[in-house]
C-alpha positions in Angstrom: 61.5 -141.2 -144.3 61.1 -138.7 -140.7 62.2 -135.0 -140.3 65.7 -137.0 -138.6 66.0 -139.0 -140.9 66.0 -136.5 -143.6 68.5 -133.9 -141.5 71.1 -137.1 -141.4 70.8 -137.5 -144.6 71.5 -134.3 -145.6 74.4 -134.1 -142.9 76.0 -137.5 -145.1 75.9 -135.7 -148.8 77.3 -132.2 -147.2 79.9 -134.5 -145.0 80.8 -135.8 -148.6 80.9 -132.7 -150.5 83.3 -131.6 -147.7 84.8 -134.5 -147.6 86.3 -134.0 -151.4 87.0 -129.7 -150.9 88.8 -130.7 -147.8 91.6 -133.0 -149.9 91.5 -130.1 -152.4 92.0 -127.1 -149.8 95.1 -129.6 -148.1 96.7 -130.3 -151.9 96.7 -126.4 -151.9 98.1 -126.1 -148.6 101.3 -128.0 -149.5 101.9 -126.1 -152.6 101.8 -123.1 -150.1 104.5 -124.8 -148.0 106.4 -126.0 -150.8 106.6 -122.1 -151.7 107.2 -121.3 -148.5 110.6 -123.5 -148.4 112.0 -122.2 -150.7 111.6 -118.8 -150.4 112.3 -119.6 -146.4 108.8 -117.7 -144.7 107.7 -119.9 -141.8 104.2 -121.5 -141.3 102.8 -119.2 -138.6 101.5 -116.1 -140.2 99.3 -113.8 -137.6 98.1 -111.8 -139.7 97.1 -113.8 -142.6 95.3 -115.7 -140.2 93.5 -112.8 -138.8 92.5 -111.4 -142.1 91.2 -115.0 -143.4 88.9 -115.2 -140.5 87.4 -111.4 -140.8 86.7 -112.4 -144.5 85.3 -115.6 -144.6 83.5 -115.0 -141.3 81.6 -112.8 -142.8 79.9 -115.6 -145.9 77.6 -116.6 -143.2 74.7 -114.9 -142.9 73.2 -116.2 -139.9 74.4 -114.4 -136.8 73.6 -117.3 -134.4 76.1 -119.8 -136.6 79.5 -117.0 -137.2 81.1 -118.1 -133.9 81.2 -121.7 -134.7 82.5 -120.7 -137.5 85.6 -118.5 -136.8 86.2 -121.7 -134.7 86.1 -124.1 -138.0 87.9 -121.8 -139.6 90.6 -121.9 -136.9 90.7 -125.6 -136.5 91.1 -125.8 -140.4 94.1 -123.5 -140.0 96.1 -125.7 -137.2 95.1 -128.9 -139.4 97.3 -126.7 -142.0 100.2 -125.8 -139.9 100.2 -129.1 -138.9 100.7 -130.4 -142.0 103.1 -127.6 -143.4 105.2 -128.2 -140.5 105.5 -131.6 -141.1 106.6 -130.8 -144.9 109.0 -128.3 -143.5 111.1 -130.7 -141.2 113.0 -131.4 -144.7 114.0 -127.7 -144.4 117.4 -126.5 -143.3 118.6 -123.0 -142.4 122.1 -122.3 -141.6 123.4 -119.6 -139.5 126.8 -118.8 -138.1 128.1 -120.5 -135.1 127.1 -123.4 -133.2 124.2 -124.0 -130.8 123.7 -121.5 -128.3 124.7 -119.0 -130.4 122.0 -116.1 -131.1 120.7 -116.9 -134.9 120.4 -120.2 -134.0 117.9 -119.4 -130.9 116.4 -116.9 -133.6 116.5 -119.1 -136.7 114.4 -122.3 -134.3 111.9 -119.6 -133.7 111.5 -118.4 -136.6 111.2 -122.5 -138.4 110.4 -124.5 -135.2 110.6 -128.2 -136.8 113.1 -126.9 -139.5 116.7 -128.1 -139.4 119.5 -126.6 -138.7 123.5 -126.7 -139.8 125.9 -124.0 -138.3 129.3 -122.8 -140.3 132.1 -121.0 -139.5 131.1 -117.2 -140.1 128.5 -115.6 -141.9 129.6 -115.9 -145.7 129.9 -119.1 -145.3 126.2 -120.0 -144.3 125.4 -117.8 -147.1 126.8 -119.7 -149.6 125.7 -122.6 -148.2 122.0 -121.3 -149.3 124.0 -120.2 -152.5 125.2 -123.6 -153.2 122.0 -125.4 -152.4 123.4 -126.6 -148.8 120.2 -125.1 -147.4 117.2 -123.7 -148.1 117.6 -120.6 -146.4 119.9 -118.6 -143.8 119.1 -116.4 -140.8 121.8 -113.5 -140.4 122.5 -110.4 -138.4 122.0 -107.1 -140.0 121.8 -104.0 -137.1 122.1 -104.4 -133.0 120.2 -101.3 -131.9 123.5 -100.5 -129.5 126.0 -101.5 -131.4 125.3 -101.2 -134.5 125.0 -102.9 -138.6 126.5 -105.6 -139.1 128.8 -104.8 -142.6 129.9 -108.0 -143.5 126.1 -109.0 -143.9 125.9 -105.9 -146.0 128.5 -106.6 -148.0 126.7 -109.9 -148.8 123.3 -108.5 -149.9 125.5 -106.5 -152.1 127.7 -108.4 -153.7 125.3 -111.6 -153.6 122.7 -112.9 -154.9 119.9 -114.0 -152.1 116.2 -112.4 -151.5 116.0 -111.0 -148.2 112.0 -112.6 -147.1 111.8 -111.3 -143.7 113.2 -109.3 -141.0 113.1 -110.7 -137.7 113.5 -108.1 -134.5 114.7 -109.7 -131.6 115.9 -109.1 -128.1 119.1 -109.9 -126.7 120.5 -110.2 -123.4 124.3 -111.0 -123.0 126.2 -112.3 -119.5 128.9 -113.2 -118.3 129.6 -116.8 -118.7 132.4 -118.9 -116.7 133.1 -122.6 -115.6 132.2 -123.3 -112.5 133.6 -122.2 -109.1 135.1 -119.4 -110.7 134.8 -116.0 -108.7 134.4 -112.5 -110.3 137.7 -111.2 -109.0 139.1 -114.3 -110.2 137.6 -113.0 -113.6 140.5 -111.2 -115.9 139.5 -111.5 -119.9 136.5 -112.0 -121.5 135.8 -113.4 -124.8 133.5 -113.2 -127.4 131.7 -111.7 -131.2 132.6 -108.2 -132.2 129.5 -107.3 -131.3 128.6 -108.5 -128.6 131.7 -107.1 -126.9 130.8 -103.6 -128.3 127.4 -104.1 -126.8 128.6 -104.8 -122.9 131.8 -102.7 -123.9 130.7 -100.5 -120.8 130.7 -103.2 -118.6 134.6 -104.7 -120.2 135.7 -100.8 -119.5 134.4 -100.8 -115.3 136.3 -104.1 -114.7 139.0 -103.9 -116.7 138.8 -106.9 -118.8 141.1 -108.0 -121.5 139.3 -108.9 -125.0 139.4 -111.7 -127.5 137.8 -112.0 -130.8 135.2 -114.7 -131.7 133.4 -115.7 -134.7 130.5 -115.7 -132.3 129.6 -116.3 -128.3 128.2 -119.4 -128.8 131.9 -120.2 -129.9 133.4 -117.8 -127.3 131.6 -119.9 -124.4 132.6 -123.5 -126.2 136.0 -122.0 -126.4 135.7 -121.1 -122.2 134.6 -124.2 -121.3 136.9 -126.1 -123.4 139.5 -124.3 -121.6 138.5 -124.6 -118.2 140.2 -121.7 -117.0 138.6 -119.1 -114.1 140.6 -115.9 -115.4 138.5 -116.6 -118.6 135.1 -115.9 -118.7 132.6 -115.6 -122.3 129.8 -113.2 -123.3 126.6 -114.9 -124.3 123.2 -116.2 -124.4 121.6 -118.4 -121.5 121.6 -121.2 -124.1 124.7 -121.1 -125.0 125.2 -121.6 -120.8 122.9 -124.7 -120.9 125.1 -126.1 -123.2 127.9 -126.2 -122.6 127.6 -126.4 -118.9 129.0 -122.5 -118.3 127.5 -120.6 -114.7 125.9 -116.9 -114.7 128.8 -114.9 -113.1 126.7 -112.0 -113.7 123.1 -111.5 -116.1 122.5 -108.7 -118.5 125.7 -107.0 -118.6 125.0 -105.0 -122.3 124.8 -101.5 -121.6 121.1 -101.0 -123.3 117.6 -102.3 -121.2 116.4 -101.9 -124.7 119.3 -104.6 -126.6 117.7 -106.2 -129.6 118.7 -107.1 -133.0 117.2 -107.7 -136.3 118.1 -110.9 -138.5 117.3 -111.3 -141.9 116.3 -114.1 -143.5 118.0 -114.5 -146.9 116.8 -117.2 -149.2 116.8 -118.2 -153.0 114.3 -117.0 -154.2 111.7 -114.1 -153.7 108.8 -114.7 -152.6 105.6 -113.3 -154.4 105.3 -109.5 -154.8 102.6 -108.0 -153.2 100.9 -104.6 -152.5 100.0 -105.8 -149.0 103.9 -105.1 -148.7 104.6 -102.1 -146.7 108.5 -102.5 -145.7 111.1 -102.8 -148.4 115.4 -103.4 -148.3 117.2 -102.1 -151.5 120.8 -101.5 -152.1 122.3 -98.9 -155.2 125.4 -97.2 -156.1 124.8 -93.5 -157.7 126.1 -91.7 -160.9 129.6 -90.2 -160.4 128.0 -86.5 -160.8 127.6 -83.8 -158.9 124.0 -84.7 -156.9 123.7 -87.5 -157.8 122.8 -89.1 -154.4 120.9 -86.0 -153.2 118.5 -86.2 -156.6 118.6 -90.8 -155.7 117.3 -89.8 -152.0 114.2 -86.8 -153.5 113.3 -89.3 -156.2 112.4 -91.8 -153.2 110.6 -89.0 -151.2 109.3 -87.6 -153.8 106.8 -90.4 -154.8 106.2 -91.2 -151.6 108.0 -93.5 -149.9 109.5 -92.7 -146.2 113.4 -93.7 -145.6 113.8 -95.6 -142.5 117.2 -96.0 -142.9 119.8 -95.2 -145.7 123.6 -96.6 -145.0 126.7 -96.6 -147.0 129.0 -99.1 -147.4 132.7 -99.2 -149.4 132.0 -101.4 -152.9 135.8 -102.2 -152.5 136.6 -101.8 -156.2 136.9 -99.1 -156.7 138.9 -96.2 -153.9 136.2 -93.9 -152.3 133.6 -95.7 -154.5 130.4 -96.6 -152.0 127.2 -99.0 -152.3 124.4 -97.6 -150.8 121.9 -100.1 -148.5 118.1 -98.5 -147.5 116.0 -99.7 -145.3 112.2 -97.9 -146.4 108.4 -97.5 -146.1 105.7 -98.0 -148.9 104.4 -100.7 -151.3 107.2 -101.1 -153.6 105.5 -103.1 -155.8 102.8 -100.6 -156.3 102.1 -98.4 -159.7 103.8 -95.9 -157.6 106.5 -97.8 -156.6 107.6 -99.2 -160.0 107.5 -95.4 -161.2 109.9 -94.5 -158.8 112.2 -97.5 -158.8 112.2 -96.3 -162.8 113.0 -92.6 -162.2 115.6 -93.9 -159.1 117.6 -95.4 -162.3 117.9 -92.4 -164.1 120.5 -91.5 -161.4 122.3 -95.0 -160.6 124.1 -97.6 -162.0 122.9 -100.4 -159.9 119.9 -100.5 -158.3 118.7 -104.2 -156.4 115.7 -104.7 -154.1 116.4 -107.1 -151.8 113.2 -107.7 -150.8 109.7 -106.5 -149.7 107.5 -107.7 -146.5 104.1 -106.5 -144.8 105.9 -105.6 -141.7 108.8 -106.1 -139.5 108.4 -108.9 -137.2 109.0 -108.8 -133.1 109.7 -112.6 -131.6 
């Protein structure tokens, strides 16, 4: 047997072993996909991929081979994502509104291969996940220029779902009307209250009457159905295209950095990890002097930074409130567990809604 034959024989034996390992790897990928579907997590995780490449490339001792091994790893990950996407084709994502709504647009960005189901309002979308009709829901929690989405916060507090990720999305609002409409014909605008608030300055400037809709895409659909030149909608490019409207004016929201934060709600909490550096929780404090101040102090004393603390009425007792908090720090670390233990001394209710490595900008 010459050297070529020996090398080919060695390659055949290695390929045989690699085939077995490849099957084992893809079996594990199936489990990962099932987990992501259950927890409402996207297939693509840039941080995880970079970590795998950095860690595994160091295992190759021959410097000449390392670049080829990195390409091998990337190829394997592309195959893994392809299989996960195929499995997640059966995933159903709930959102509020109809096609063209911002939540629908965001849902497609997070879960590009899933199917989507629109609901009449936030509550209906949330409850669809609780009932098992959908695997997860994508709902807005805050807008940079128009504040919190209180109903979604209430659902998070009173409901049973977990937040397994938060995504920042730039939002551009446009004035949409039926074709042939001119600006001087428009007398009123229809949209979701959040969109009306984001465009309040523009609306005041033109003296438009306002009509609230369930969401921006529903508003666009209604304007298209009415076919009137005196009524326009405020919504997205996608809504205009979907319902055959034209953009009378673009980017009418008051802020050039108009951003909405969307949360992914799922029945199952994703695995706790010390790598998670952000968290969301709700709590109520005991009815005693200084309880809220002491609760906030406990969080800081354990080295956690509160990014946001918002109060909402519990609706159970007059002047009774719960608090929605977002913080920075590894809440599932030993220090985090101690913080939660101490926090409970001043709280009647305490619920960690979710934790994740970081917010993702789309």
